[in-house]
C-alpha positions as a printed NumPy array, in Angstrom:
array([[161.604,  76.589, 135.934],
       [160.435,  79.418, 133.593],
       [156.953,  78.375, 134.04 ],
       [157.269,  78.459, 137.877],
       [158.959,  81.95 , 137.66 ],
       [155.836,  83.123, 135.871],
       [153.573,  81.994, 138.841],
       [156.091,  83.961, 141.166],
       [157.908,  81.078, 142.962],
       [160.624,  82.167, 145.319],
       [163.879,  82.573, 143.359],
       [165.881,  80.801, 145.882],
       [163.497,  77.997, 145.712],
       [163.648,  77.859, 141.932],
       [167.373,  77.512, 142.214],
       [167.418,  75.01 , 145.034],
       [164.839,  72.655, 143.328],
       [166.949,  71.667, 140.48 ],
       [169.266,  69.569, 142.277],
       [166.452,  67.45 , 143.826],
       [164.616,  67.165, 140.574],
       [167.683,  65.852, 138.668],
       [167.877,  63.194, 141.044],
       [166.368,  59.806, 141.119],
       [163.785,  59.763, 144.089],
       [165.499,  56.988, 145.765],
       [168.772,  59.036, 145.808],
       [167.155,  62.172, 147.341],
       [167.991,  62.959, 150.916],
       [166.052,  64.965, 153.731],
       [167.285,  68.227, 152.503],
       [165.994,  67.503, 148.988],
       [162.622,  66.431, 150.577],
       [162.37 ,  69.646, 152.401],
       [162.975,  71.714, 149.231],
       [160.442,  69.793, 147.116],
       [157.968,  70.007, 150.127],
       [158.557,  73.818, 150.029],
       [157.942,  73.84 , 146.315],
       [154.752,  71.835, 146.679],
       [153.553,  74.256, 149.324],
       [154.134,  77.241, 147.493],
       [152.464,  75.684, 144.208],
       [149.439,  74.753, 146.448],
       [149.298,  78.43 , 147.863],
       [149.439,  79.858, 144.17 ],
       [146.797,  77.205, 143.11 ],
       [144.558,  78.292, 145.726],
       [145.066,  82.02 , 144.902],
       [144.383,  81.384, 141.299],
       [141.118,  79.525, 142.212],
       [140.051,  82.262, 144.402],
       [140.633,  84.929, 141.875],
       [138.639,  82.574, 139.185],
       [135.793,  82.439, 141.764],
       [135.927,  86.162, 142.227],
       [135.896,  86.782, 138.476],
       [133.068,  84.291, 137.822],
       [130.078,  86.755, 138.409],
       [131.747,  89.382, 136.08 ],
       [132.228,  86.768, 133.534],
       [128.524,  85.726, 133.771],
       [127.552,  89.502, 133.464],
       [129.785,  89.908, 130.153],
       [128.31 ,  86.767, 128.7  ],
       [124.626,  87.993, 129.428],
       [125.676,  91.284, 128.028],
       [127.055,  89.59 , 124.87 ],
       [123.945,  87.551, 124.597],
       [121.632,  90.601, 124.743],
       [123.883,  92.561, 122.206],
       [123.653,  89.357, 120.004],
       [119.844,  89.201, 120.299],
       [119.619,  92.772, 119.501],
       [121.878,  92.502, 116.531],
       [119.732,  89.619, 115.26 ],
       [116.648,  91.5  , 115.722],
       [118.112,  94.428, 113.95 ],
       [119.313,  92.364, 111.107],
       [115.893,  90.732, 110.485],
       [114.166,  94.037, 110.53 ],
       [116.761,  95.355, 108.061],
       [116.117,  92.499, 105.735],
       [112.3  ,  92.698, 106.128],
       [112.655,  96.392, 105.264],
       [114.855,  95.603, 102.247],
       [112.247,  93.011, 100.864],
       [109.43 ,  95.715, 101.564],
       [111.542,  98.37 ,  99.464],
       [111.986,  95.852,  96.734],
       [108.369,  95.124,  96.518],
       [107.436,  98.844,  96.532],
       [109.998,  99.629,  93.771],
       [108.458,  96.675,  91.729],
       [105.006,  98.325,  92.297],
       [106.245, 101.691,  91.356],
       [107.729, 100.434,  88.149],
       [104.483,  98.625,  87.212],
       [102.389, 101.684,  88.176],
       [104.641, 104.031,  85.705],
       [104.386, 101.442,  83.015],
       [100.494, 101.362,  83.474],
       [100.508, 105.056,  83.563],
       [102.477, 105.305,  80.424],
       [100.17 , 102.823,  78.601],
       [ 97.098, 104.84 ,  79.936],
       [ 98.571, 108.053,  78.63 ],
       [ 99.126, 106.518,  75.073],
       [ 95.843, 104.809,  75.153],
       [ 94.257, 108.297,  75.829],
       [ 95.964, 110.131,  73.003]])
């Protein structure tokens, strides 16, 4: 009953459905059948409403997914560029260190 309350089934129907549901199907009377038919009808209506909302939300979901993919692609590209720049910086620092060492040797040799 708590789950049905969450989907906004009428309170009176929620209270009335308990008795027919506790009975074995062969023990249910016409009134019990009417209650269960009404419950089924309301559940079907709620199902259709939820399906409609899902269909309405589908384009927005697709737009968010496309935006997420674009953001992920941009992130991946930026990360690759950052890693390439870090490798270039490392190579330049190694070249600078080698140049300084060579310069120091040249100064010593010139003396």
